[in-house]
C-alpha positions in Angstrom: -0.7 -47.0 -77.4 -2.9 -43.9 -77.1 -3.5 -42.6 -73.4 -7.2 -43.2 -72.1 -9.6 -40.0 -73.2 -10.4 -39.3 -69.4 -7.1 -38.2 -68.8 -7.6 -35.0 -71.0 -9.8 -33.3 -68.2 -6.5 -32.6 -66.2 -6.1 -28.7 -66.4 -4.2 -27.7 -69.3 -3.6 -24.6 -67.2 -2.3 -26.3 -64.2 -0.1 -28.4 -66.2 1.2 -25.0 -68.2 2.2 -23.5 -65.1 4.2 -26.6 -63.7 6.2 -26.3 -66.9 7.0 -23.0 -66.9 8.3 -23.5 -63.0 9.9 -26.2 -64.3 11.9 -23.8 -66.9 12.8 -21.7 -64.4 14.1 -23.9 -62.1 16.2 -25.7 -65.1 17.3 -22.2 -65.9 18.7 -21.4 -62.4 20.0 -25.1 -62.1 22.2 -24.0 -64.8 23.3 -20.1 -64.3 22.5 -19.7 -61.0 23.2 -22.6 -58.7 27.1 -23.8 -58.7 27.3 -27.2 -60.5 30.2 -29.7 -59.9 31.9 -32.0 -62.2 29.9 -35.0 -63.5 29.8 -38.0 -62.3 29.5 -40.6 -64.6 28.3 -43.6 -62.8 25.8 -41.6 -60.8 24.0 -40.2 -64.0 24.5 -43.5 -65.8 23.0 -44.7 -63.1 20.2 -42.0 -62.8 19.3 -42.3 -66.7 18.8 -46.0 -66.7 16.5 -45.7 -63.4 14.5 -43.0 -65.6 14.2 -45.2 -68.5 12.6 -47.8 -66.4 10.3 -45.0 -64.6 9.2 -43.7 -68.1 8.5 -47.3 -69.5 6.3 -47.6 -65.9 4.4 -44.5 -66.6 4.1 -45.0 -70.2 2.4 -48.6 -70.1 0.1 -46.9 -67.2 -1.3 -44.6 -69.4 0.1 -41.7 -66.9 2.1 -39.9 -69.2 -0.3 -36.7 -68.9 -0.8 -36.5 -64.9 3.5 -36.8 -65.4 4.2 -34.4 -67.8 6.1 -31.6 -65.8 8.1 -34.8 -64.5 9.0 -35.7 -68.2 9.7 -32.4 -69.4 12.1 -31.9 -66.5 13.7 -35.0 -67.3 14.0 -34.0 -71.2 15.6 -30.6 -69.9 18.3 -32.4 -67.7 19.6 -34.3 -70.5 20.1 -31.1 -72.5 23.0 -29.1 -72.2 24.1 -27.7 -68.9 21.4 -30.1 -67.5 21.8 -32.1 -64.5 21.9 -35.2 -66.4 24.1 -33.8 -69.1 27.9 -34.8 -70.2 29.9 -33.9 -73.3 32.4 -35.6 -74.9 36.0 -35.1 -72.9 34.3 -34.5 -69.4 34.5 -38.3 -68.7 36.7 -41.1 -70.2 35.2 -42.7 -73.4 33.8 -45.5 -72.1 31.7 -43.6 -69.3 30.8 -41.6 -72.1 29.5 -44.1 -75.0 27.7 -46.0 -72.4 26.0 -42.6 -71.4 24.9 -42.1 -74.9 23.2 -44.9 -75.2 21.3 -44.9 -72.3 20.4 -41.0 -73.2 19.6 -42.4 -76.9 17.1 -44.6 -75.5 15.6 -42.2 -73.1 15.2 -39.6 -75.7 13.3 -42.1 -78.0 10.8 -43.3 -74.8 10.2 -39.3 -74.1 9.2 -39.1 -77.9 7.1 -41.9 -77.9 5.6 -40.7 -74.6 4.7 -37.5 -75.8 3.1 -38.5 -78.9 0.8 -40.4 -77.1 -1.3 -37.8 -75.8 -3.6 -35.3 -77.2 -2.3 -33.4 -80.0 -3.1 -30.2 -77.4 -0.6 -31.4 -74.8 1.9 -32.5 -77.2 2.0 -29.4 -78.7 2.6 -27.4 -75.0 5.5 -29.6 -74.5 7.5 -28.6 -78.0 6.5 -24.9 -77.5 7.5 -25.1 -73.8 11.1 -26.8 -75.0 11.1 -23.6 -77.4 10.5 -20.8 -74.9 13.3 -22.6 -72.6 15.8 -22.9 -75.2 15.2 -19.0 -75.6 15.3 -18.9 -71.9 18.7 -20.6 -72.1 20.0 -18.0 -74.6 19.0 -14.8 -72.7 20.1 -16.5 -69.5 23.5 -16.6 -71.6 23.6 -12.9 -72.2 23.3 -12.1 -69.1 26.0 -14.4 -67.8 28.8 -12.9 -70.4 27.2 -9.2 -69.0 27.8 -10.6 -65.5 31.2 -11.4 -66.5 32.1 -8.5 -67.9 31.0 -6.6 -65.0 33.1 -8.5 -63.1 35.9 -7.9 -65.1 35.3 -4.5 -64.5 35.3 -4.9 -61.1 38.5 -6.5 -60.8 40.0 -3.5 -62.7 38.9 -1.0 -60.4 40.2 -3.1 -57.4 43.6 -2.8 -58.8 44.1 1.1 -58.8 42.3 1.1 -55.3 45.8 2.4 -54.0 46.0 5.3 -56.1 46.9 8.3 -54.1 46.3 12.2 -54.8 48.7 14.6 -55.4 48.6 16.7 -58.7 45.5 17.5 -60.7 46.1 16.3 -63.5 47.0 13.2 -62.6 44.0 12.9 -60.3 42.0 14.0 -63.6 44.0 11.2 -65.5 43.0 8.5 -63.0 39.2 9.0 -63.1 39.4 9.4 -66.6 40.8 6.0 -66.7 37.7 5.0 -64.3 35.1 6.8 -66.6 35.1 3.9 -69.4 34.1 1.3 -66.4 30.8 3.0 -65.5 29.9 3.7 -68.8 30.5 0.2 -69.7 28.4 -0.9 -67.0 25.3 1.1 -67.8 25.7 -0.1 -71.6 25.6 -3.8 -70.2 22.5 -2.8 -68.1 20.9 -1.0 -70.6 21.1 -3.6 -73.1 19.9 -6.5 -71.1 17.0 -4.2 -69.7 14.8 -5.7 -72.3 14.8 -9.0 -69.9 13.4 -7.6 -67.1 10.1 -9.1 -66.2 10.8 -12.5 -67.8 9.9 -14.6 -64.9 12.5 -17.5 -66.4 15.8 -15.5 -65.7 14.4 -13.6 -62.8 17.0 -15.1 -60.4 19.7 -14.2 -63.5 18.5 -11.1 -64.0 18.3 -10.1 -60.6 21.9 -11.3 -59.7 22.8 -9.1 -62.8 21.0 -5.9 -61.2 22.6 -6.5 -58.0 26.4 -7.0 -59.2 25.8 -3.8 -61.2 25.4 -2.2 -58.2 28.0 -4.0 -56.2 30.6 -2.8 -58.9 29.4 0.8 -59.4 29.4 1.3 -55.7 33.0 -0.1 -56.0 34.2 1.7 -57.9 32.8 5.4 -56.5 34.3 4.2 -53.2 37.5 3.8 -55.5 37.1 7.4 -56.8 35.9 9.0 -53.5 39.3 10.6 -52.6 40.4 11.6 -55.9 36.4 13.1 -56.6 36.9 15.1 -53.1 40.2 16.5 -54.3 39.0 17.4 -57.8 35.8 18.7 -56.4 37.9 20.9 -54.6 39.2 22.2 -57.4 36.1 23.2 -59.3 35.0 24.6 -55.9 37.9 27.4 -55.7 37.0 28.2 -59.8 33.8 28.9 -58.6 34.6 31.2 -55.9 36.8 32.6 -57.9 33.8 33.6 -59.8 32.0 34.6 -56.4 34.7 37.3 -55.5 35.0 39.0 -58.9 32.8 41.7 -59.7 29.9 41.3 -62.0 30.5 44.0 -64.9 31.2 43.6 -69.0 35.0 43.2 -68.1 34.8 40.1 -66.5 32.8 37.9 -68.8 36.0 36.9 -70.4 37.0 35.7 -67.0 33.6 34.1 -66.6 33.8 32.0 -69.6 36.8 30.7 -69.1 35.7 29.8 -65.4 32.4 28.3 -66.6 34.4 26.0 -69.6 36.5 24.5 -66.4 33.6 23.8 -64.8 32.1 21.9 -67.7 34.9 20.0 -67.6 34.6 18.7 -64.0 31.5 18.1 -64.5 31.5 16.0 -67.3 34.6 14.2 -65.5 32.0 13.6 -62.7 29.2 12.6 -64.7 31.4 9.9 -66.6 32.3 8.2 -63.2 28.6 8.3 -62.1 29.3 10.8 -59.5 25.5 12.6 -60.0 25.6 14.3 -56.9 28.9 16.4 -57.5 27.9 16.7 -61.2 24.7 18.7 -60.5 26.4 20.8 -57.6 28.9 22.1 -60.6 25.9 22.0 -62.5 24.5 24.6 -60.1 28.2 26.8 -60.5 27.3 27.2 -63.8 24.1 28.0 -63.8 24.8 30.7 -61.3 27.5 31.9 -63.8 25.2 32.0 -66.5 23.1 34.1 -65.0 25.6 36.6 -64.3 26.4 36.5 -67.6 22.8 37.1 -68.9 22.7 40.2 -66.6 25.6 41.5 -67.7 24.1 40.6 -71.0 20.9 42.3 -70.4 22.7 45.7 -69.0 25.1 45.7 -72.1 21.9 45.4 -74.5 20.3 48.2 -72.5 23.3 50.5 -72.7 23.3 50.0 -76.3 19.8 50.8 -76.8 20.3 53.7 -74.8 23.2 55.0 -76.7 21.5 54.2 -80.1 18.9 56.3 -79.0 21.2 59.0 -77.6 23.0 58.7 -81.2 19.4 59.2 -82.9 18.7 62.6 -81.2 22.1 63.5 -81.6 21.8 63.1 -85.4 18.5 64.9 -85.2 19.4 67.7 -83.2 22.3 68.0 -85.6 20.1 67.6 -89.1 17.6 70.1 -87.3 20.7 72.6 -86.4 22.1 72.2 -90.0 18.5 72.6 -91.7 18.3 76.1 -89.6 21.8 77.0 -91.2 20.5 76.2 -94.7 17.5 78.4 -94.0 19.0 81.6 -92.6 21.7 81.2 -95.5 18.9 81.5 -98.1 17.0 84.1 -96.4 20.0 86.3 -96.3 20.9 85.4 -100.2 17.2 87.1 -100.5 18.3 90.1 -98.3 16.3 89.6 -95.6 19.0 90.5 -92.9 18.9 94.2 -93.7 18.8 95.5 -90.7 21.2 95.4 -87.4 18.8 94.1 -85.1 18.0 91.1 -87.7 21.8 90.5 -88.1 22.6 90.2 -84.4 19.7 87.9 -83.5 20.6 85.7 -86.8 24.4 85.6 -85.3 23.4 84.6 -82.0 21.3 81.7 -83.7 24.2 80.9 -85.6 26.6 80.4 -83.1 24.3 78.6 -80.7 24.5 76.4 -84.1 28.1 76.1 -84.0 28.3 75.3 -80.6 25.6 72.8 -80.9 27.5 70.8 -83.8 31.2 71.3 -82.1 29.6 69.3 -78.9 28.5 66.2 -81.4 31.5 66.1 -83.2 30.4 68.0 -86.3 33.7 70.5 -86.8 33.8 70.7 -90.4 29.9 71.9 -90.2 30.7 74.1 -87.2 33.6 75.7 -89.4 31.3 76.0 -92.3 29.0 78.2 -90.3 31.4 80.4 -88.8 33.0 81.1 -92.7 29.4 82.4 -93.6 29.2 84.7 -90.9 32.6 86.1 -91.3 32.2 85.9 -94.8 28.8 87.7 -94.7 30.0 90.2 -92.6 27.3 89.5 -90.3 29.6 89.7 -87.0 30.0 93.3 -85.7 32.6 94.3 -83.4 
């Protein structure tokens, strides 16, 4: 029996909004609220009563005005619904009685939904699919919450750790580091569910549990972190007390490497404040090393320039010597005055070459002076 046409004037959008609220409510009933063990007598009684109500709604052509109610009823007899039971939860007699009543209700719901206009029938089935998708997403979130709770349990077991030695403290924080990483991974993997109305309550629960467990891990690590940060601070003070010059670079690099280890450890456990502080220490060491490098580069350029000038001076001196020797071979030093003048120049050349480490060339000029008989006692 088709429902009367005038009922199609009921707002499609209004019914759609009401059904969306039903989806959210039913997701919350399954995952957010605490459910009790099913009472088979009560559930069977309710389903029997609902069967009569659906028959009456159908017979009175009131399916469309009651579509959100019928939709909710369809969800409540599905997995984990308020009117759902599984085999093994109750006595066989009660369960088989339940399946008979439930099967009749499902048939009545199908007939009722098929009796309304196709647009509303399609809406009903589309929203059933939407519920199934929300149900799957809610299951993923709930699994993430369970994993976070397991991590919290492990964190609570190690809360009585007492700091004595650095190696033990580091080992303790390293043991805790994967917990923060796992929590952040779970948070990232479920971030795509943010803003989905039908699971917003469960998602909010996940966010709150994530924050609570992170705080629990941080509280657990507080004393250990304080101790390790003291070690990092001691390393940095060693840098501060050192003279900034080229001889300290190796020590600075060792200090930086140690601080990077501390920084990575604090980052792994989610202690971003201490991680940022140590990163600031490292930047200061980097700045000091950059200053040393800059000075070393400037000194290198200065030395290279001095070496070029010295090489130029030696080349000039040697060129001058070669000219004097050629003039001597041409007989241009016949007078005593010219010979003394040449010797004076050559002796300056010798001094320049010796100061530049060119002793072989200096010796060659000295031999020339003697062999040419230019020096007169």
